[in-house]
C-alpha positions as CSV (number, residue, x, y, z in Angstrom):
1,M,147.8,110.2,82.0
2,R,146.6,106.6,83.2
3,I,142.9,106.4,84.2
4,D,141.2,103.5,86.0
5,A,137.8,103.4,84.0
6,H,135.8,101.4,86.3
7,L,135.7,100.6,90.4
8,H,133.6,101.1,92.9
9,F,132.8,102.6,96.3
10,W,130.6,101.4,99.4
11,R,129.8,101.4,102.6
12,P,127.5,98.1,103.9
13,S,125.7,100.4,106.5
14,C,124.2,102.9,103.8
15,G,121.7,99.8,103.1
16,F,121.9,99.6,99.6
17,D,121.3,96.8,97.7
18,N,124.4,95.7,96.2
19,R,123.9,92.0,96.1
20,P,125.2,89.4,94.9
21,V,128.4,91.3,96.0
22,A,127.4,91.4,99.5
23,D,126.6,87.8,99.7
24,H,130.0,87.1,100.0
25,P,131.6,88.0,103.6
26,A,135.0,89.5,101.6
27,Y,132.6,92.5,100.3
28,R,130.8,92.8,103.6
29,R,132.9,96.1,104.7
30,D,133.7,99.9,103.6
31,F,135.7,100.2,100.2
32,L,136.3,103.8,100.0
33,P,138.8,106.2,98.4
34,R,141.6,105.7,101.3
35,N,141.4,102.0,101.2
36,V,142.7,102.2,97.7
37,A,144.5,105.5,97.5
38,A,148.1,104.0,98.2
39,D,147.5,101.3,95.4
40,V,146.2,103.7,93.2
41,E,149.2,106.0,93.3
42,R,151.8,102.9,93.6
43,S,150.4,101.8,90.2
44,A,150.9,105.3,88.4
45,I,147.3,105.7,88.0
46,D,146.3,109.3,87.8
47,G,142.3,109.4,88.3
48,V,139.6,106.9,88.5
49,L,136.0,106.9,87.0
50,L,133.5,105.6,89.8
51,V,130.8,103.3,88.6
52,Q,127.3,102.5,90.5
53,T,126.9,99.1,92.4
54,C,123.4,99.2,93.4
55,P,120.2,99.9,91.0
56,Q,119.3,102.7,93.0
57,A,119.1,106.2,92.6
58,E,119.6,106.7,96.2
59,E,123.2,105.1,95.8
60,T,124.0,107.3,92.9
61,A,123.5,110.2,95.2
62,W,125.6,108.8,97.7
63,L,128.5,108.5,95.0
64,L,127.8,112.0,94.4
65,G,128.2,113.2,97.7
66,L,131.3,111.0,98.4
67,A,133.1,112.6,95.6
68,N,132.2,115.8,96.6
69,E,133.6,115.2,100.0
70,H,136.9,113.5,98.5
71,D,137.4,116.5,96.0
72,G,141.1,117.5,95.9
73,R,142.2,114.4,97.8
74,F,144.1,111.4,95.7
75,P,142.7,109.4,94.0
76,P,141.1,112.0,91.9
77,I,137.6,110.9,91.0
78,V,137.1,112.5,87.4
79,G,133.7,111.1,86.5
80,I,130.8,109.0,88.3
81,T,128.8,106.3,85.9
82,G,125.2,106.3,87.7
83,W,122.0,104.5,87.6
84,V,118.6,105.6,86.5
85,D,115.8,102.9,85.9
86,L,115.7,102.5,82.0
87,D,112.3,100.7,82.2
88,D,110.4,103.7,83.6
89,A,108.1,105.9,81.0
90,A,109.0,108.9,83.0
91,C,112.9,108.5,82.9
92,D,114.1,111.6,83.4
93,F,118.1,112.6,83.1
94,S,118.1,116.1,83.7
95,P,119.0,115.7,87.3
96,L,122.4,113.6,86.4
97,L,122.7,115.9,83.7
98,A,122.7,118.7,86.1
99,Q,125.8,117.1,87.9
100,P,128.9,117.7,85.8
101,S,130.6,114.9,87.6
102,I,128.3,112.6,85.7
103,V,129.4,111.2,82.8
104,G,127.5,108.2,81.9
105,I,124.9,105.5,82.9
106,R,124.9,101.8,83.6
107,A,122.6,99.4,82.6
108,Q,123.1,96.2,85.0
109,L,121.9,93.6,83.0
110,R,123.1,90.9,84.9
111,R,121.1,91.6,87.6
112,I,117.8,91.4,85.5
113,A,116.2,88.1,84.9
114,D,114.7,89.1,81.2
115,P,117.8,88.5,79.1
116,A,115.9,90.5,76.6
117,F,115.3,93.5,78.9
118,I,117.7,95.7,76.7
119,E,115.3,95.2,73.9
120,R,112.1,96.9,75.6
121,P,110.9,99.6,73.6
122,R,110.5,101.7,76.9
123,V,114.5,100.6,77.7
124,L,115.7,101.2,74.2
125,R,113.8,104.7,74.0
126,N,115.6,105.9,77.3
127,L,119.3,104.3,76.3
128,G,118.8,106.8,73.2
129,A,117.8,109.8,74.8
130,A,120.8,109.4,77.3
131,I,122.9,108.7,74.3
132,R,121.8,111.9,72.4
133,A,122.1,113.8,75.5
134,G,126.1,112.8,75.7
135,L,126.0,110.5,78.7
136,G,128.0,107.3,78.1
137,V,126.3,104.1,78.3
138,T,127.8,101.2,80.0
139,I,126.5,97.5,79.5
140,L,127.0,94.8,82.1
141,A,126.2,91.7,79.9
142,E,127.1,88.0,80.0
143,P,126.4,85.4,77.6
144,R,122.6,85.2,77.9
145,H,122.4,88.6,76.6
146,Y,124.7,88.8,73.9
147,A,122.1,88.2,71.5
148,S,119.7,91.1,72.7
149,V,122.8,93.5,72.9
150,A,123.7,93.2,69.5
151,R,120.1,93.8,68.3
152,A,119.7,96.6,70.5
153,L,123.4,98.0,69.3
154,E,121.8,98.2,65.9
155,A,118.6,100.0,67.1
156,L,120.4,102.6,69.1
157,P,121.6,105.9,67.9
158,P,125.1,106.7,67.2
159,G,126.9,107.3,70.4
160,P,129.5,105.6,72.6
161,I,128.8,102.1,74.4
162,T,130.9,100.1,76.9
163,L,130.9,96.6,77.5
164,N,132.0,95.5,81.2
165,H,134.8,93.1,82.0
166,L,135.7,91.5,78.3
167,G,132.0,90.9,78.1
168,L,131.5,88.8,81.3
169,R,133.7,85.7,79.8
170,F,133.7,83.1,82.5
171,P,135.5,79.9,82.0
172,D,132.5,78.4,81.2
173,T,131.4,80.6,78.4
174,D,131.5,79.1,74.8
175,P,134.7,80.8,73.4
176,T,133.2,80.5,70.1
177,R,130.2,82.3,71.1
178,W,132.1,85.2,72.7
179,R,134.5,85.7,70.1
180,A,131.6,85.9,67.7
181,A,129.4,88.6,70.0
182,M,133.0,90.6,70.1
183,R,133.3,90.6,66.7
184,G,129.9,91.4,66.2
185,F,129.8,94.2,68.5
186,A,132.8,95.6,67.0
187,H,130.9,96.4,63.7
188,R,129.2,99.3,65.6
189,D,131.5,102.7,65.7
190,A,132.5,103.7,69.2
191,V,132.2,100.1,71.4
192,F,134.4,99.5,73.9
193,V,135.4,96.8,76.0
194,Q,136.8,97.1,79.4
195,L,140.1,95.1,80.0
196,S,139.0,94.3,83.2
197,G,137.5,91.4,85.7
198,L,139.6,88.7,85.1
199,P,140.5,87.8,88.3
200,F,137.2,87.7,89.3
201,L,135.8,85.8,86.4
202,Y,138.7,83.3,86.7
203,G,139.2,83.3,90.3
204,E,142.7,81.7,91.5
205,R,143.0,80.7,87.9
206,W,143.3,83.8,86.8
207,R,147.0,83.8,85.9
208,D,146.9,80.6,83.9
209,D,147.5,80.2,80.3
210,D,143.8,79.9,79.5
211,A,142.9,82.9,81.4
212,R,145.4,85.0,79.9
213,R,144.3,83.7,76.5
214,V,141.3,85.9,77.2
215,L,143.3,89.1,77.1
216,D,145.1,88.1,73.9
217,E,141.9,87.4,72.1
218,A,140.2,90.5,73.2
219,F,143.5,92.4,72.0
220,D,143.0,90.4,68.3
221,I,139.3,91.0,67.8
222,L,138.8,94.2,69.3
223,G,142.5,96.4,69.0
224,P,143.8,99.0,71.5
225,S,141.4,101.3,69.7
226,R,138.5,99.4,71.2
227,L,140.1,98.7,74.4
228,M,140.0,100.5,78.0
229,F,141.7,99.6,81.1
230,A,139.5,98.7,84.3
231,S,140.3,97.3,87.6
232,D,136.8,96.5,88.7
233,W,138.3,96.9,92.3
234,P,137.1,95.8,95.0
235,M,135.6,92.8,93.3
236,L,139.3,91.5,92.4
237,V,140.3,91.3,96.0
238,R,139.5,87.8,96.5
239,F,142.5,86.8,94.1
240,A,144.3,89.9,93.4
241,S,145.6,93.3,94.6
242,Y,145.0,96.5,92.7
243,T,148.8,96.8,92.0
244,E,148.9,93.4,91.0
245,W,146.2,93.6,88.0
246,V,147.3,96.4,86.9
247,Q,151.0,95.2,86.7
248,A,149.3,92.5,84.7
249,V,147.9,94.4,82.3
250,D,151.2,96.7,81.8
251,A,153.2,93.4,81.1
252,F,150.7,92.0,78.9
253,L,150.7,95.2,76.6
254,L,154.3,95.3,76.8
255,G,154.6,91.5,75.3
256,R,152.2,92.6,72.9
257,G,154.2,95.0,71.6
258,A,151.7,98.0,71.9
259,T,153.1,101.1,71.1
260,R,153.2,104.2,73.5
261,D,150.2,105.5,71.5
262,Q,148.4,102.1,71.9
263,V,149.0,102.0,75.7
264,D,147.8,105.7,75.9
265,A,144.8,104.7,74.1
266,I,144.1,102.1,76.3
267,F,144.4,103.9,79.4
268,E,143.1,107.5,78.4
269,H,141.9,108.3,75.1
270,N,139.5,105.7,74.9
271,V,138.4,106.3,78.3
272,R,137.8,110.0,76.8
273,R,135.9,108.7,73.9
274,A,133.7,106.3,75.7
275,N,132.4,109.0,78.3
276,P,132.0,112.5,76.2
277,R,131.2,114.3,79.3
278,L,134.5,113.4,80.9
279,S,137.0,116.6,81.5
280,L,140.0,115.4,83.2
281,P,141.6,118.3,84.7
282,T,145.8,118.6,85.1
283,L,146.3,116.0,87.4
284,T,149.6,115.8,89.6
285,G,150.0,112.0,89.4
286,T,153.0,109.2,89.2
287,S,152.9,109.2,85.4
288,T,153.3,111.5,82.7
């Protein structure tokens, strides 16, 4: 089974706050299951994990409705990562936990001005409560957050935590700082990093050697037991197609001599480990 651990759907007419995405004209249109279904099937991906884009509970409710409407059609939506206000003293996970398709929550640190947001006592308490409830925690962090994320990982109870999109290693990120952060994050059990985002991070240069070297470094530092495949569709559409990115990851793993078990870990087993609530049905897809 091959799972895409992170993609987005949105509809501008819903009026949700998906800045800075909507600030670029390429994203000011509908991105819905039907718009990517053929590429997902062509790429031998059997199911997708849908991730929130907007810091609004209303958007998470819309995603749940969309998943229910889409049920039984390709591509299968196998789970949803939603949003809650982690800085709310009355943060309540029970509405999300009542929805079987909700597998986790995301802390969109990149959209928050305070680089130490994740260290706020209330935020740490709420993240800890989410982990103890069995929800996977996903973090969208860039270099200005690395130190705070590292301290938060030490403070949080045991449980799975996923970092989005190679830790947002943009071309101007200090590579030494990034490597040190990744090594530090890997000291905690059940920390995963998504093998995704390179077309968005590097733009037209994502096929160049310096960009591809990031994949090698992630593989060397974290290994196949900590990485998971994700597309971050449609964020990549300005620079690559869905199919191109899947093919690039497949070719990279082949070039690294990854075993079948290691490939299966990156495309499926690590996704399961990172999302304990994920219950994958028997899916009829293009892979075995």
